[in-house]
C-alpha positions in Angstrom: 11.0 -2.4 -22.2 7.5 -2.3 -23.1 4.8 0.2 -22.3 1.9 -2.2 -23.3 -0.2 -2.8 -20.3 0.4 -6.1 -18.6 -1.2 -7.5 -15.4 0.7 -9.5 -12.9 0.2 -13.0 -13.5 -2.6 -14.5 -11.4 -1.8 -17.7 -9.8 -5.1 -18.7 -8.9 -8.1 -18.7 -11.0 -10.2 -16.1 -9.1 -12.7 -13.5 -10.2 -12.6 -9.8 -9.2 -12.7 -8.9 -5.6 -15.9 -7.2 -6.1 -17.5 -10.3 -7.8 -16.1 -12.4 -5.0 -17.8 -10.3 -2.4 -21.1 -10.4 -4.2 -20.9 -14.2 -4.5 -20.1 -14.5 -0.9 -23.0 -12.3 0.2 -25.4 -14.3 -1.8 -24.4 -17.6 -0.9 -23.3 -18.8 -4.4 -19.7 -19.0 -2.8 -19.2 -20.2 0.8 -16.2 -18.5 2.7 -14.8 -21.8 3.4 -14.6 -22.8 0.1 -12.9 -19.5 -0.9 -10.4 -19.9 2.2 -9.6 -23.3 1.2 -8.3 -22.2 -2.3 -6.1 -19.5 -0.7 -4.7 -22.0 2.0 -3.7 -24.3 -1.1 -2.1 -21.5 -2.6 -0.1 -20.4 0.5 1.0 -23.9 1.1 2.2 -24.4 -2.5 4.1 -21.1 -2.8 4.9 -19.9 0.8 8.3 -21.8 0.8 9.3 -19.7 -2.0 7.8 -16.4 -1.7 8.0 -16.2 2.2 5.3 -13.6 2.5 3.7 -14.5 5.8 5.3 -14.0 9.3 2.2 -15.8 11.0 -0.1 -18.1 9.3 -2.8 -20.9 10.8 -4.8 -22.4 8.3 -7.0 -23.8 11.2 -7.6 -20.3 12.4 -8.6 -19.2 8.9 -11.0 -22.0 8.5 -12.8 -21.2 11.9 -13.4 -17.7 10.9 -14.8 -18.9 7.5 -17.1 -21.5 9.2 -18.4 -19.0 11.6 -19.1 -16.6 8.9 -21.0 -19.1 6.7 -23.0 -20.1 9.7 -23.8 -16.3 10.3 -24.9 -15.9 6.4 -27.0 -19.1 6.7 -28.8 -17.6 9.9 -30.0 -14.8 7.8 -28.2 -12.3 9.9 -26.8 -8.8 8.5 -23.6 -9.4 6.4 -20.5 -6.9 6.8 -19.2 -5.2 3.7 -16.2 -7.4 3.5 -18.1 -10.6 4.5 -15.9 -13.7 3.9 -13.0 -11.8 2.2 -9.6 -12.8 3.3 -7.0 -9.9 4.2 -3.3 -10.0 4.8 -2.2 -7.9 8.0 1.2 -6.4 8.1 3.1 -7.4 11.1 3.5 -4.0 12.8 -0.5 -4.1 13.2 -1.4 -5.6 16.6 -3.9 -8.7 16.6 -5.2 -10.0 19.7 -3.9 -13.4 20.8 -1.7 -13.5 17.5 1.7 -12.7 17.3 2.8 -9.3 16.4 6.5 -9.1 16.2 7.2 -6.1 14.1 10.0 -7.9 11.9 12.2 -7.5 15.0 14.2 -10.2 17.1 13.7 -7.9 20.2 9.8 -8.5 19.8 10.0 -12.0 19.1 7.1 -13.9 21.0 5.2 -10.5 21.3 1.3 -11.4 21.6 -0.7 -8.3 21.9 -4.0 -8.4 24.2 -6.2 -6.1 21.9 -6.8 -5.6 18.3 -5.6 -2.5 16.3 -8.6 -0.3 15.4 -8.3 -1.4 11.8 -8.4 -5.2 12.9 -11.4 -4.6 14.9 -13.0 -2.8 12.2 -12.2 -5.5 9.5 -13.6 -8.2 11.9 -16.8 -6.2 12.3 -17.3 -5.9 8.6 -16.9 -9.6 8.2 -13.4 -10.0 6.9 -11.3 -13.2 7.5 -7.9 -12.3 9.0 -5.7 -14.7 6.7 -2.5 -13.9 8.8 0.3 -11.5 9.5 2.4 -10.7 6.4 6.3 -10.1 6.7 7.3 -6.5 7.3 11.1 -5.2 7.2 12.7 -4.9 10.8 10.5 -2.2 12.5 9.0 -1.3 9.1 12.4 0.5 8.3 14.9 -0.7 5.6 16.5 -3.8 6.9 14.8 -6.5 4.5 12.6 -9.4 5.5 12.5 -12.9 4.1 10.1 -12.1 1.3 10.9 -12.6 -2.4 9.1 -10.9 -5.2 6.8 -13.5 -6.9 7.5 -12.4 -10.4 11.3 -13.2 -10.0 12.4 -14.8 -6.7 15.8 -13.3 -7.2 14.5 -9.8 -7.0 13.2 -7.7 -4.0 9.6 -7.3 -3.2 10.2 -3.8 -2.1 9.6 -2.6 1.6 8.6 -2.2 4.2 5.0 -3.8 3.4 6.7 -6.4 1.3 4.8 -9.4 2.5 1.4 -7.7 2.0 2.1 -7.0 -1.8 3.6 -10.2 -2.6 0.9 -12.2 -1.0 -1.6 -10.2 -3.2 0.5 -10.6 -6.3 1.0 -14.1 -5.7 -2.8 -15.0 -5.5 -2.4 -15.9 -1.5 -5.2 -13.6 -0.7 -7.2 -11.0 -2.3 -6.6 -8.0 -0.2 -3.9 -7.0 2.2 -2.9 -4.1 4.5 0.5 -2.2 4.7 1.6 1.2 6.0 4.0 3.8 4.4 6.3 6.2 6.2 8.4 6.6 3.0 7.3 4.2 0.3 6.2 1.3 1.8 2.9 0.8 0.1 3.4 2.4 -3.3 6.9 0.9 -4.1 6.2 -2.7 -3.2 3.0 -2.5 -5.2 5.1 -1.4 -8.2 7.7 -4.1 -7.8 5.2 -6.9 -7.2 2.7 -5.6 -10.0 -0.4 -5.0 -7.9 -2.6 -1.9 -7.0 -1.2 -0.1 -4.0 -3.1 3.0 -2.5 -2.1 5.2 0.1 -4.8 7.4 1.4 -4.7 11.0 2.5 -2.7 11.2 5.8 -4.9 10.8 8.7 -7.7 9.1 6.9 -7.4 5.8 8.5 -6.7 5.6 12.3 -3.4 4.1 13.4 -4.2 3.2 17.1 -2.6 -0.2 17.7 0.0 0.2 15.0 3.9 0.3 15.7 4.7 4.2 15.4 7.8 5.1 13.7 7.2 8.6 12.3 3.6 9.8 13.4 3.9 12.8 11.3 4.4 10.4 8.3 3.0 7.0 9.0 0.0 6.2 6.8 -2.0 2.9 6.3 -2.4 1.7 3.0 -3.9 -1.3 1.1 -3.1 -3.6 -1.6 -5.6 -5.3 -4.1 -5.7 -6.2 -8.0 -7.2 -3.3 -9.1 -8.4 0.3 -7.9 -12.1 -1.0 -7.1 -10.6 -3.7 -4.8 -8.6 -1.1 -3.1 -11.5 1.2 -2.5 -13.5 -1.6 -1.1 -11.0 -2.4 1.6 -9.9 1.3 2.2 -13.6 2.6 2.5 -14.0 0.1 5.4 -10.8 1.6 7.3 -11.7 5.3 6.9 -12.7 6.7 10.2 -12.0 8.6 13.5 -10.5 7.5 16.6 -9.6 9.4 19.5 -6.4 7.4 20.0 -5.1 8.8 16.7 -5.1 12.6 16.7 -4.4 12.8 13.2 -7.7 11.4 12.2 -10.8 13.6 11.6 -14.8 13.4 12.3 -15.8 14.0 8.6 -17.9 11.2 7.1 -15.9 8.6 5.4 -15.9 9.2 1.6 -17.7 6.8 -1.0 -14.5 5.5 -2.4 -16.0 2.3 -3.9 -18.7 4.5 -5.7 -16.2 6.7 -7.0 -14.5 3.6 -8.9 -17.8 2.7 -10.2 -18.8 6.1 -11.6 -17.3 7.2 -14.9 -15.6 10.8 -14.8 -18.0 13.3 -16.6 -15.1 13.9 -19.0 -11.8 12.0 -19.8 -9.3 12.8 -16.9 -6.5 15.4 -17.4 -3.2 14.3 -16.1 -0.2 16.5 -15.2 3.2 14.3 -16.1 5.7 15.4 -13.6 9.4 14.1 -13.6 10.0 14.1 -9.9 13.4 14.8 -8.1 15.5 11.6 -9.0 14.3 11.3 -12.5 17.5 11.7 -14.0 18.8 8.6 -12.2 15.8 6.4 -12.9 16.1 3.2 -15.0 16.4 4.1 -18.9 13.5 1.6 -19.4 11.3 3.6 -17.1 12.0 6.7 -19.1 11.1 5.0 -22.4 7.9 3.5 -21.0 6.7 6.7 -19.7 7.4 8.3 -23.0 5.1 5.9 -24.6 2.4 6.4 -21.9 2.3 9.8 -22.2 2.3 9.9 -26.1 -0.5 7.5 -26.0 -2.4 9.9 -23.7 -2.1 12.3 -26.1 -4.1 15.6 -25.3 -5.1 14.2 -21.9 -1.7 14.9 -20.5 0.7 17.9 -20.0 4.0 18.1 -18.5 4.8 20.3 -15.8 7.8 21.0 -13.7 7.9 21.0 -9.8 9.3 24.4 -8.2 12.7 24.1 -7.1 11.9 23.7 -3.5 10.9 20.3 -4.1 14.4 19.1 -4.7 14.9 19.5 -0.9 11.9 17.5 0.0 13.7 14.1 0.3 16.3 15.4 2.6 13.5 17.3 4.9 11.3 14.2 5.1 14.1 12.0 6.3 15.0 14.5 8.9 11.5 14.1 10.0 11.4 10.4 9.7 14.7 10.1 11.5 14.1 12.3 14.4 10.7 10.7 15.5 12.1 7.3 14.6 14.9 7.9 17.2 12.3 8.7 19.7 9.7 6.3 19.1 12.4 3.4 18.8 14.4 4.3 21.7 13.6 1.2 23.9 15.0 -1.0 21.0 18.0 1.2 21.0 18.5 1.1 24.6 17.6 -2.6 25.1 19.5 -4.1 22.2 21.0 -1.9 19.7 23.6 -4.6 18.7 20.6 -6.9 17.8 19.3 -4.5 15.3 20.2 -4.5 11.6 22.7 -1.9 10.4 20.1 0.2 8.5 17.8 0.5 11.6 20.6 1.6 13.7 21.9 3.9 11.2 18.6 5.4 11.1 18.1 5.9 14.7 21.6 7.4 14.9 20.7 9.9 12.3 17.7 10.8 14.3 19.9 11.0 17.4 22.0 13.7 15.7 19.1 15.8 14.6 18.8 19.2 16.1 15.7 20.3 17.4 15.5 23.8 15.2 16.3 21.4 12.1 13.3 19.0 12.9 10.9 21.8 13.6 12.0 23.5 10.5 11.5 20.3 8.3 8.0 19.9 9.9 6.8 23.2 8.4 8.1 22.4 4.8 4.9 20.5 3.6 2.7 23.5 4.0 4.8 25.2 1.6 4.9 22.3 -0.8 1.1 21.8 -0.7 0.7 25.3 -1.7 2.8 25.0 -4.6 0.8 21.9 -5.8 -2.4 23.6 -5.7 -1.9 25.4 -9.0 -1.1 22.2 -10.6 -4.1 20.2 -9.1 -6.2 23.0 -10.3 -5.5 22.1 -13.8 -5.7 18.3 -13.6 -7.3 15.3 -12.3 -4.2 13.8 -10.9 -0.3 14.1 -11.4 1.0 11.1 -13.4 4.4 9.9 -12.5 6.6 6.7 -11.8 5.9 4.7 -8.5 9.5 3.5 -8.4 13.0 4.3 -10.2 12.5 1.2 -12.3 11.6 -2.6 -11.8 12.5 -4.2 -8.5 16.2 -4.5 -8.1 18.0 -7.9 -8.1 18.8 -9.2 -4.8 17.5 -9.2 -1.2 19.7 -6.8 0.4 17.9 -3.7 -0.6 14.2 -2.6 -0.7 14.7 -0.3 -3.6 15.0 3.6 -3.6 11.8 5.4 -2.1 12.8 8.8 -3.8 9.5 8.8 -6.0 7.4 8.1 -2.8 8.5 9.9 0.0 7.7 13.4 -1.4 4.1 12.4 -1.5 4.2 10.9 1.8 5.8 14.1 3.2 3.0 16.2 1.7 0.2 13.9 3.0 -1.5 13.6 -0.5 -3.3 10.4 -1.7 -1.4 8.3 -4.1 -1.9 5.0 -5.9 0.2 2.7 -8.1 -1.3 0.8 -10.9 0.8 -2.0 -12.6 0.6 -0.9 -16.3 4.1 -1.4 -17.4 6.9 -3.9 -17.6 10.6 -4.0 -18.7 12.2 -6.2 -20.9 12.8 -8.7 -18.3 9.0 -9.0 -17.8 9.2 -7.1 -14.3 6.4 -4.8 -13.4 6.6 -1.1 -13.2 3.9 1.0 -11.4 2.3 4.1 -12.5 1.7 6.5 -9.8 -1.3 8.8 -9.7 -1.4 11.7 -6.9 -4.2 13.9 -6.0 -4.7 16.8 -3.8 -5.0 16.0 0.2 -8.6 14.9 0.8 -9.3 14.1 -2.9 -9.2 10.4 -2.5 -12.5 9.9 -4.4 -11.2 11.9 -7.5 -8.0 9.9 -7.4 -9.7 6.5 -7.2 -12.2 7.5 -10.1 -9.3 8.7 -12.1 -7.3 5.5 -11.3 -9.9 3.3 -12.3 -10.4 5.1 -15.6 -6.9 4.6 -16.3 -6.7 1.1 -15.4 -9.6 0.4 -17.8 -8.2 2.5 -20.5 -4.9 0.8 -20.4 -6.0 -2.8 -20.0 -9.1 -2.6 -22.1 -10.8 -4.4 -19.1 -14.7 -4.2 -19.0 -14.7 -6.5 -15.9 -16.0 -3.8 -13.8 -18.7 -3.0 -16.0 -19.9 -6.5 -15.7 -19.2 -6.6 -11.9 -21.2 -3.7 -11.0 -23.8 -3.6 -13.5 
């Protein structure tokens, strides 16, 4: 075990995402040249890592050529001009397969883009391909391996997106989280994963599993890259009643603005802490000691011990409803984890489901006192490093609580175990306080890594 900060190894010599963006916008770097470097990496590593459900290099090249011509013509550029993005394969893409990691959807090709894909195109992003998801974004693993050690799990269900960023196949990627499917893969694969406040990013055109919980998230190498991508995706859409009309927050500016004072962290040992890997316990003890007076430890009220079961009740009940057609038309072709989840939802009483829906209000009320005393809660992103084997996606116990509460959270790749496997540090802020979360995350990232790249890129 070591608590010394260590970045995931970068497999291609690429500058930070913001510098890439600026070089693309100025013409110092052509989109086609950038895309070719990522295509070469995918061709080299995809047979081992298996991050992509659909990838066509000529499709990526065609987008890059069009964007280069657009820039040379002097036309206005989008905020993501020329940046390749991986898209989780439960997110609809027009005329591109979206098979939801499920044999029952093999050959499915949507006729229109999801809201967020249309937004990406409008802002000049290159749709690099579709990344592997677990079956129906639940717990039956896909084909992806962990880039740090191919014998280990990459997490789930946004496993392909996390692995693609970690292995240098793409600088940015999109996933979703219903339990822990952004934060946990980010932790296992050693990248930054950011799950915004519930309802911040429209889900129109994305496979619904549990609409009370489903949240779009992003992957990048650092908080600034995550902020750049997420800020573009924040918005309101009538197709998603969870979204709201408030102006999108200035997420990227938040990462570029030093806090007025060094941030204060509330260290929380969430339910499940006692069963976590001893290496994780030791690493967090060192991290908390290193932060010194900037951190205080606080215990969550007893009601939080019930949150995992209550979140699962909501998840399973809503999944049983939204996945009924899969159950009706081919239950025998679904993986055992997916079948078990739907069966659990089928057995959930309406009174228990409705009662569980009320729990987040109580939990968030209890969290207010903590958030009034700190900039962010600091806690583990997973119970330890990625487990060995590909028959599990890992335990979401440290993630589901924050998904249930709808609070924004972010995983930073700051810790490693004795086997050189990443362990993420999770930061959590109050609902709607995404800018403060990202500003604090960037501060912790820079403090832990001694990295002054952000200053150089944004000066």
